[in-house]
C-alpha positions in Angstrom: -53.2 -142.8 42.1 -56.4 -144.8 41.5 -56.8 -145.6 37.8 -60.1 -146.8 36.7 -58.6 -148.2 33.6 -56.8 -150.8 35.7 -60.2 -152.3 36.5 -60.4 -153.4 32.8 -56.8 -154.6 32.9 -57.5 -156.6 36.1 -60.6 -158.2 34.5 -58.5 -159.5 31.5 -55.8 -160.8 34.1 -58.8 -162.6 35.8 -60.2 -164.0 32.6 -56.7 -165.6 32.1 -56.4 -167.2 35.4 -59.7 -169.2 34.8 -58.0 -171.0 31.9 -55.4 -173.6 32.7 -52.3 -173.0 30.7 -53.0 -169.3 30.2 -51.1 -166.9 32.9 -52.4 -163.7 34.1 -48.6 -162.6 34.4 -48.6 -162.9 30.4 -51.5 -160.5 30.4 -50.0 -158.2 32.8 -46.9 -158.0 30.5 -49.0 -157.3 27.5 -50.9 -154.7 29.4 -47.6 -153.0 30.4 -48.2 -153.3 34.1 -46.2 -156.3 35.1 -43.3 -154.5 36.8 -45.8 -152.1 38.6 -48.1 -155.0 39.6 -45.3 -156.9 41.1 -43.6 -153.9 42.8 -46.9 -152.9 44.4 -47.6 -156.4 45.8 -43.9 -156.7 47.3 -44.5 -153.3 48.9 -47.7 -154.2 50.6 -45.9 -155.0 54.0 -43.6 -151.9 53.7 -44.1 -148.2 54.5 -45.3 -147.5 51.1 -48.0 -150.0 51.4 -50.7 -147.2 51.0 -49.5 -146.4 47.5 -49.4 -150.1 46.7 -53.0 -150.7 47.9 -54.3 -147.6 45.9 -52.6 -149.1 42.8 -53.8 -152.9 43.4 -57.4 -152.3 44.4 -58.8 -151.6 40.9 -56.7 -154.6 39.5 -58.0 -156.7 42.2 -61.5 -155.5 41.9 -61.1 -156.3 38.1 -59.9 -159.8 38.7 -62.6 -160.4 41.1 -65.4 -159.3 38.8 -63.9 -161.6 36.0 -63.8 -164.7 38.1 -67.6 -164.1 39.4 -68.9 -163.0 36.1 -66.9 -165.1 33.6 -66.6 -168.5 35.4 -69.8 -169.9 33.8 -69.1 -168.5 30.3 -65.4 -169.8 30.4 -66.8 -173.1 31.2 -69.3 -173.1 28.7 -66.7 -172.2 25.9 -64.2 -174.9 27.3 -66.9 -177.6 27.3 -68.8 -176.7 24.1 -66.0 -174.9 21.9 -62.9 -176.4 23.2 -60.7 -176.3 20.1 -61.3 -172.8 19.0 -61.2 -171.3 22.6 -57.7 -172.9 23.2 -56.5 -171.7 19.8 -57.5 -168.2 20.7 -55.3 -168.4 23.9 -52.5 -170.1 22.0 -52.2 -167.2 19.7 -52.3 -164.7 22.7 -49.3 -166.5 24.5 -47.3 -166.9 21.3 -47.9 -163.2 20.2 -46.2 -162.3 23.5 -43.0 -164.1 22.5 -41.7 -161.1 20.1 -42.0 -158.6 22.7 -39.9 -160.8 25.2 -37.2 -161.4 22.6 -37.1 -157.6 22.2 -37.0 -156.8 25.8 -34.3 -159.5 26.4 -32.0 -158.1 23.8 -31.3 -161.8 22.9 -28.5 -161.1 20.3 -26.3 -159.1 22.5 -27.2 -160.5 26.2 -28.0 -164.1 25.8 -25.2 -166.5 26.5 -25.1 -170.4 26.6 -26.5 -170.3 30.0 -29.4 -168.2 29.1 -30.4 -170.7 26.2 -30.0 -173.6 28.4 -32.5 -171.9 30.9 -35.0 -171.3 28.0 -34.9 -175.0 27.3 -35.1 -176.2 31.0 -38.3 -173.7 31.7 -39.8 -175.1 28.4 -39.3 -178.7 29.6 -40.7 -177.7 33.1 -44.0 -176.5 31.6 -44.2 -179.6 29.3 -43.7 -181.9 32.4 -46.3 -180.3 34.4 -48.7 -180.4 31.2 -48.4 -184.3 30.8 -48.9 -185.1 34.4 -52.1 -183.3 34.8 -55.4 -185.1 35.2 -58.1 -183.4 33.0 -60.8 -186.0 34.4 -60.4 -184.9 38.0 -63.6 -184.5 39.8 -64.8 -181.7 42.1 -64.6 -182.6 45.9 -66.7 -180.0 47.6 -66.5 -181.8 51.0 -66.2 -179.3 53.9 -63.4 -180.7 56.2 -60.3 -179.5 57.8 -58.3 -181.8 55.5 -59.9 -180.3 52.3 -59.5 -176.7 53.3 -55.7 -177.2 54.1 -55.2 -178.8 50.8 -57.2 -175.8 49.1 -55.0 -173.5 51.2 -51.8 -175.3 49.9 -53.0 -175.3 46.3 -54.0 -171.8 46.6 -50.6 -170.8 47.8 -48.5 -172.8 45.1 -50.9 -171.6 42.3 -50.8 -167.8 43.2 -47.0 -167.9 43.5 -46.8 -169.4 40.2 -49.4 -167.2 38.3 -47.0 -164.2 39.1 -44.5 -165.5 36.5 -45.6 -165.0 32.8 -46.1 -168.1 30.8 -47.0 -170.5 33.4 -50.6 -170.5 34.8 -51.7 -170.8 38.6 -54.8 -172.6 37.4 -52.7 -175.2 35.4 -50.8 -175.9 38.7 -54.0 -176.2 40.7 -55.2 -178.5 38.1 -52.3 -180.7 38.4 -52.6 -180.7 42.0 -56.4 -181.8 41.8 -57.7 -178.6 43.2 -59.0 -176.8 40.0 -62.2 -178.7 39.5 -63.3 -178.1 43.2 -62.4 -174.4 43.1 -64.2 -173.8 39.8 -67.2 -175.8 41.3 -67.1 -173.7 44.6 -67.1 -170.4 42.5 -70.0 -171.5 40.4 -72.0 -172.5 43.5 -71.0 -169.4 45.4 -72.5 -167.2 42.3 -75.6 -169.3 42.3 -76.1 -168.3 46.0 -75.2 -171.6 47.4 -73.1 -170.3 50.3 -72.2 -173.6 51.9 -69.2 -173.6 49.9 -67.8 -170.4 51.6 -65.4 -172.2 53.6 -63.6 -173.6 50.7 -63.4 -170.3 49.0 -62.1 -168.6 52.3 -59.3 -171.3 52.6 -58.2 -170.9 48.8 -58.4 -167.2 49.1 -56.0 -167.2 52.2 -53.7 -169.5 50.3 -53.7 -167.3 47.3 -52.9 -164.0 49.5 -49.9 -166.1 51.1 -48.5 -167.1 47.7 -48.8 -163.7 46.2 -47.2 -161.9 49.0 -44.4 -164.6 49.3 -43.5 -165.0 45.7 -43.6 -161.3 44.5 -40.7 -160.5 46.6 -38.6 -163.5 45.3 -39.6 -162.6 41.7 -38.8 -158.9 42.2 -35.4 -159.6 43.7 -34.3 -161.8 40.7 -35.9 -159.5 38.1 -33.7 -156.6 39.7 -30.4 -158.7 40.1 -30.7 -161.2 37.3 -32.7 -159.6 34.7 -31.8 -161.5 31.7 -31.7 -164.7 33.2 -35.2 -164.1 34.4 -36.1 -163.0 30.8 -34.8 -166.4 29.5 -36.9 -168.2 32.0 -39.9 -166.4 31.1 -39.4 -167.1 27.4 -39.0 -170.7 28.1 -42.2 -170.7 30.2 -44.0 -168.9 27.4 -42.8 -171.5 24.8 -43.6 -174.2 27.1 -47.1 -172.9 27.7 -48.1 -174.3 24.1 -48.1 -177.7 25.4 -50.9 -177.4 28.1 -52.9 -175.1 25.9 -52.7 -177.0 22.7 -56.0 -178.9 22.3 -55.2 -181.2 19.4 -56.0 -180.6 15.8 -59.5 -179.5 14.6 -61.9 -182.3 13.6 -63.5 -180.7 10.6 -63.5 -178.1 8.1 -65.8 -175.6 10.0 -63.8 -176.1 13.1 -60.5 -175.6 11.2 -62.0 -172.3 9.7 -63.2 -170.9 13.3 -59.8 -172.2 14.9 -57.6 -170.4 12.4 -59.6 -167.2 12.8 -59.5 -167.4 16.7 -55.8 -168.2 16.6 -55.0 -165.3 14.3 -57.2 -163.0 16.5 -55.4 -163.9 19.6 -52.1 -163.6 18.0 -52.9 -160.1 16.4 -54.2 -158.9 19.7 -51.0 -159.7 21.5 -48.6 -158.4 18.8 -50.5 -155.3 18.9 -50.7 -154.8 22.5 -47.0 -155.8 23.0 -45.9 -153.5 19.9 -44.8 -150.5 22.0 -44.5 -152.1 25.3 -41.1 -151.6 27.1 -42.2 -153.1 30.3 -39.9 -155.2 32.4 -36.7 -153.0 32.1 -35.3 -153.5 35.4 -32.0 -152.5 36.7 -29.0 -154.8 36.6 -28.2 -157.0 33.9 -27.3 -160.7 34.6 
């Protein structure tokens, strides 16, 4: 069934993918559609593809609208109000953790192996955050090597973005593709269509990554549910590192940052309060 409300949910997921360090998978969890979203993607190449397409169309439409309409605004906020903006997303990510702890039945289901996986996942995101190059410049050269690179970056980033807690855009930033992709989107929305080949290459990579990763993640969620939950909790906690912008520099910035952090935290806590999303079948 086509659900118009999923356009809004897709829009929120798309906004998250514009921010290095914030995962659209996390937003899908908060919105209560993570399992449905992942399942629909994994069924695109099966006999149930029509139902999957009907479910995904409004989400993809919403994500596309967010990317087209919000790229310039997010760039403005990150450039001119970096610390308060990052504190808002920091609050949103941390607000997901209580929901994941509840879904994971930590006290009764987690063993030493699960806690080890939490730590390893956290360290993975930390490692990725410290090797990123924030000063990487956009390279809008139209060449076969550049298009192959963007296809590869899109494939890896899209596969990663399906996991709550780790952002596909963060991975693209680490690979050095993020500035070029953001620049290309901005130019395209300004009617400079010369960057179209770069966006097509990235889009094909994203499609490849999503189709491949969805089946893998769905398999592990079905068969190793609580191990996957442990990994997701680690990824969520670890995503604090790439999002944290440093401490505010003055009294006004401190005040605004505290307000934005609490706003993000309360939004996440409220959205996740009644969610029971993610109850797969088998326990690990």
